[in-house]
N, C-alpha and C positions, 0 to 999 in steps of 0.2 A: 503493501500502499503506502504509496506516492501523498505528499504534502504538496499541491500546486499551489502557490499566490497567481492571481488574475485582476488584470490593471484594463478596466472597462473608458476608455476616454469620452469624453462629451458627447463625439458620433454616435457613438456605441451604447449609449445611454439617451441619444435625444429624440426617441419618438418611441409609440407603443409596437411598432416592430426590429426596431433595433434593440429592446428590452423583451421581445420575445426570443428572441436568437440569442438573449444572454442568456436567459432562463433553461433554453434547451440545452447552448455548452456547459452549460454549470450542470445540469442533469445527465449529462450523457459521462463527462469526470466519473461523478458520483457514482453513479452505475459501472463504470468501471473499476471502482472501490478505491477511487484518489478521495483523501479529504481534500476541500477547497479552500481558499480565502480568496473574498474579491474586495476588489479598493476600487473605489468609484469615482469619476467626477462628478461634476454637476450637470445637468439636462445644459448642449449644446444649445450658445447665448443669456444663458442665465447670468454665469459671471460675468460679461457685459453689463447684461443687464443690471444688472445691482450697482455695477458703478456708474453705470448712469444717473440710478438712481440718489447718487452721492453729489454727484455733480447736481441734480437738481434741489436737491437738499439745503445745498448750498447757497445755489440763488433764491432758497426760500419757494422755489416754485412747488409745491404740494400736491397742486391737480394733476403734476405728471411724474412724480414720483407714487404718486397713489396709484395711477392709469398701469405705470410700471408692475407694479405690485401683484393688481388684480390679473393684468396678462399672464405673470408666472403662476399666481393659483391657478385660473384658467388651463394653463397648458399641463399642470401636473396633476390636477383633478383629471382632467378627459382622460391621460393617458392610464392613472388610475383604475379608471369606469373602464374604459376598455381593455384594461387588462384583469382584472379582479370582479367576480357579482357578487351581488348584491348583498352584503354578508356584514354583521359588525362590526369585524376585522377591517373591511372598506370602510366604513363608516370612522373608526376609529384612525387610521393612516392620514385618512383627509383630513380628522382635525387636526392629526398633529402638523399638517403639512401648513393650514393656516395660524396654528400657533407660532410656526415659525414664521409666517410670511409678519402676521401682528408683531410680535420683537423687533422685525427689521423692519418697518413702518415705527415702531415706537424712536427704537434709531434714529430711523429720517429725521424723524419732528426733533429732535435733539438738536441735532446736526443743522435746522434751518433754522433754529432760535440764536446757536450761534452762530452760524453762518459762514462756519469751516468745519473740518473734517480733519484732525490725527488721524498719521500712519495707523495706529493703533487702535481710532475706528473705522477703521477703512477695511484694517484686518477681518475685523468681528464683522463687518455689514457682509464681503464677500464670503463670507465660510458659510455661510444661507444656504447656498448654490449645493454644495457638497452634501451637510445636513439633512436636506431636503431630497435630494438625489440618495442618500443611503437607509432614509427612514422607506422611503416608496422602495425601491428595490427589493431589501430586507422582506417588507408585507406581500412583494409580487412574489419573490420565490416560497414563502411562507405559503403560500394562497395556491402555489402549483406542487403541493408536496414536498418542500425542500425546505427544513430547520434549518431557518436562518436568524441573524440577532442584527442590527444594526449598531456599531461602536462608534462614537466621535474620536477620533483621533488627539482631538483637543486632552481627552482623556488616557493617551498611550504615546505618545508622542511626542518629549518635551524639546524644548528649543531655548534659545537664548531671547534678548527682548527686540532685537534687529526685527522690527515688522518688516514684512513685502517682502524682506530676502532674510527669512532667520535660518540660520543656521541650527542642528540637531545636536544635543547632549546625548550623546552614546549611550554613559550608563547608565545613568536615568530608561532613556526609551527602551532599552534590554528589560532591565527589570519590571515596567511596569506592562511589555508583552509578554515576561514568563510569568507574570503574577496572574495578569487578567484575561489575556486572551491564549495563550496556552492551553489551559483547563478546559473552556470552550472547543476548540479543535480536536481537542482527545475525548469529548463527548461525543463529537459527530457534527457539533454545531457550526455553520455557514458561516462565518462573519463575513457582512460586508461593511466596511471601514469607507472612513472620508476619505477621500485623498487630498494632496496641497497643504494641509494644513495641520497646525499642531499648537502644542501652548506650551507657555512662561510654567518655569517652578512656579510660580502663585497662579495659575492656573489662567491666566491673559491668552486669548488668541492670539496666535501669529500666522501667517505665511510661508510658505518656501519659495513664495516667485511665481509668476507666471508659466503653466507649465508643469506645478512641481509637485502635480499627482504622478509621475513617474517615478519621480525621486524618491517620494513616501511611498510608496506602492515597493518597490526594489529594495526599502530600509524593512519594513515587514516580512519582505519575501527573505531576508538576511535572516532575521530573528525569532522566525518561526520556523526554519532551518528546511527552507523548503529546497524539490527535489527538480520544479521546473519553476521558471516563473514568464508567464504568458502576458504580453500587451497587448489587448487587443484595441484594434483602431479600425478605421477605415479603410487602407492600401491593405494590399497583401503581404508588403512586407516592408526593408530598406529597399530602395532602390540606386540606381548606377547616377541619376538626378532628377532635378527637379523635373517631373513629366510636363509642368508647364511652362517648361522653356524648350525642352527635348521630345517629343513622344515618343520618341523610339527607345527611353527609359525602362530597364527589365530589373522586375524582381532580382536579389541575391539570394541565392543559398543558403549560404552560410558568410560571414564576416566574424573579425576575432574583436574581443574586447576595448583591443588598441582603437584599432581602425573605426568601428564606431563611433567611441567618442570621439575621434578627431570628427565625422562627419556630423557630430549634433554640438560640436562646438561650434563649425565652418556651416552650420545653417541647414543642414539636413533635418525638417521638420519631425520625424516620426518620434526620437526620443526627446528626454527633457537629457543637456548635459552631462547632468552630474549622474542620469544614472547608473550607469558602470559602477561607481563608488562602491557602494555597497556589499557588490556582487561578487568583484571580480577575487578577492581572496579568498573567497568559498567557490570558488568555481561552479556558481549556480548558472548552470544553461536557460540564456532569455531568449523566447519567441517571440518575434511581430508577427498576429498574424491577424487577419480581417474578419471582422464581424460578421459582416455582411455577405461573408465569399468564406464559410468556415473551414469547408472541404478541402482549400487551397492548403499549401503545407508550410507555408508564410518562409521569412528569415529566420535560422539560428544562428546566437550571436555565442561566443564561448572561449575560449582561450585559443582556438586554432584558429587559422584561413580558412582561405578555399585553399582544397588545393588541383585545381583546375591549369595551374599556369598562368594565371591571369595576374600581369604587374599591377596596373593602375586598377581600381574597383568601381572609384567611384568619384563625382565631380561635385562641389557644388559651390554656393552663393552666399555671400552674408551683403546684401542691400545697405543703401542708405548711411553709407558710410564715411570716416572723415581721416585724413593723413596729418598729423601733426611732427611739424619736423623741426627739431635744437640741434641749430650748428653755430659755428665759431672757432675761428682759428685758436683761441686762445682757452679752448677745450681740449687741446692736446697735450695728452699727461698729465690731465688736472682729475683724482678721483672721485668718483661719488656722485657725478652729474645724472649720469641718467639712473642709478638707483632713486636718487634724488627726486626726479621729475617721475621716475613713475611710482613712488612711494604717496607723491603728491596726487598723481590722478588716482590711485586705490583712494585716498581721502575726499576724492570729489563727489564720490558714488561711483567712478568708472570703472569698467573692466575693461584690458588693454587686449583685443582682440592679435593683432600680432606688433614684431618689434624688425625692424632691419636699420641695423650699425654697419657703418662703411668702417674697411678697416683702419683707415688714416685718424679715426677717432673724432674727427673734427666734424662729422655729423651724427647722428642719427633719427630713427622716424618709425612712430609709432602709431596704430591705428585704435579709434573705439569709432561707435554709434555716434551719428553725426548727429544727433539733438546732445548729446553728451558734450560735444567739442567745444562750446565757449566757457564753458566752467570748469575744462581742463587746463585749460589755454591759460585761462586766469592760473588759475593753483598751480601750474608749475614755474609760470612766469613768477608771481609772489616767490615761489620755492627760490630759485635762480636770481631773483631782485639784485642781490651783490653781483654777481656776476655779469650779469647784463647791464648795469649801470659802469662797471670797469671796462665792457665791452669785448670781454671772455666770450661770451653768447652772444648774439643777436638778435635773440627773440625767440619765440616759437610761432611757429608760420601753419597755417590750416588751409589744408584743399578738401575743400567737401564735393560733396555729387562723386564719391567714388564708390568701386568695391572690392570684394576680397575674393578672388578666385582657388578653388585648393581641388586639388587633385591627389586622391587620397587612396593605399594599399601598401600593406605590408610588405606586399612581392617588391618593390620596387629597391628596398633594402639588400646594398650589393650588387644589384645588378648594374652594369656600367651599360650609358649609353639613354639610360629612360629620362632623365632629366635635358640630356641632348635634345631627345626627338618630343621633350612637355614646350621648351623654346622654343623649338622648330616651330611647332604647330602654331606657339601665339603667336611668332611675327607673319604665318602665315595669314593669320585671322585679323591681321591692323592692327594688333592689339600695342599700345604707348603702355609698356610695364612700368609701374611708378616709384614699384617697391618688391622686394623677394626676400620669402624665408623657407630655412627649412630645418625642421625638428633633428634635433641627435637623431632622435629615432629611426630618421630616416621612412616614414612613413607616410606623410604628406610633404606638397611643397606649393607656398600660398603666392599668388601676388595681388598686389595693388593695381587694379585698371579702372580706365575712366569707366563711370556708371554708364554712357553709351554704349560701349563694348561690350558689356558682360554676354550680354546672350551671345551672339557670337564666341567673345570667347568660350563660354562652357559647352555650346556644341561643337566647336573643335576641338575642346580637350576631351571632350563625351567619345570622339572618336574613337578615340586612342582606347577607351575602357570596351567599347564594341570589339576592336579588333585583337583583344586580348594580346595586348603589346608586350 
């Protein structure tokens, strides 16, 4: 008997038909003798609606956030009425949905009075999506003969108090899961756990950032000692590139933890970039599969890469990026300028996507998301104010409207000529490469290019993946 942790994303719980598929998937796993742990996102569109309601509340627009609340109530109740026969249990879960929305409405009223919302209040507001989803899915599973129980991850997953991007506290989380969750699994109960959310040691709700349901599900998969972790989504698996850019994109049957981590970081939307972190040391296989096409085998993610001989696995793109350059003749031989710049960037709340440095040490550049660039520039210039005043550093220069294109594949490691073919293809596509970076793992090569050329660059490089370079 295996323990399988299954995470269902927003589209996989976004309609009565999708939830019916979820029920069938869980039932089939249990019929095969497996124990199942379920982590759910909010119904598709719910988190965005909850965030819009906060905006309306800040503006004092009570009618608009009440209207959104009514639409969310109808959406959940329609699904419940479709999936459950009339019964006291159905009335009970409908009342629970209404109770949660009443709490959200009260929070919006408080925000409307204050005219502002703190990150703490925003985190609390968006938890209602997952909490409604968990309660609803648990009730539907029970109505279809699967013993299920809703669990609020705020009572299990302990985090720090950095709202909207909280970091798990591993020991406390492990203790909660061991004490509260594992005994229920051993009894044959299917836990239905809220994704995306946690709480501080004092019980204040936090979130792991947008898309964090994958990450939280991986944490639960690790701490319940899962034999498999399946991410159920709305695509057949991890793809060679974004099919919206190149319709020739195909599903990869197998990728390594390292490869999928690079793909997620550099723009692939299938998994949250941190998903692999709790899993990799335990060697738990991850499957990415399609809720709407459950017979498709999907993609297996494990320590091993595909052994088909494919060198380049995938091509990704991160769009709406800015390239920041720090330069100056006085930087030569002066230690710490890059490190201080990167610390200042972190202090501005931005993640660095890639770094490139000239061997002369007279300049380096790095990329951040475009909307973060102005505050990063200000933070770095403040940190280097003395060097700028002494003309050792010329300042920080921003180039907007660029993208990062990345080719990924563990097979590139140690294979001569791959980088040359990649650079040649970029030239053939007319791409003016502004910066290049390659990690020491040799699993990826990244380029900064103008936004206007990104589509052609991705398609040209994707040719190499399809050709099995």
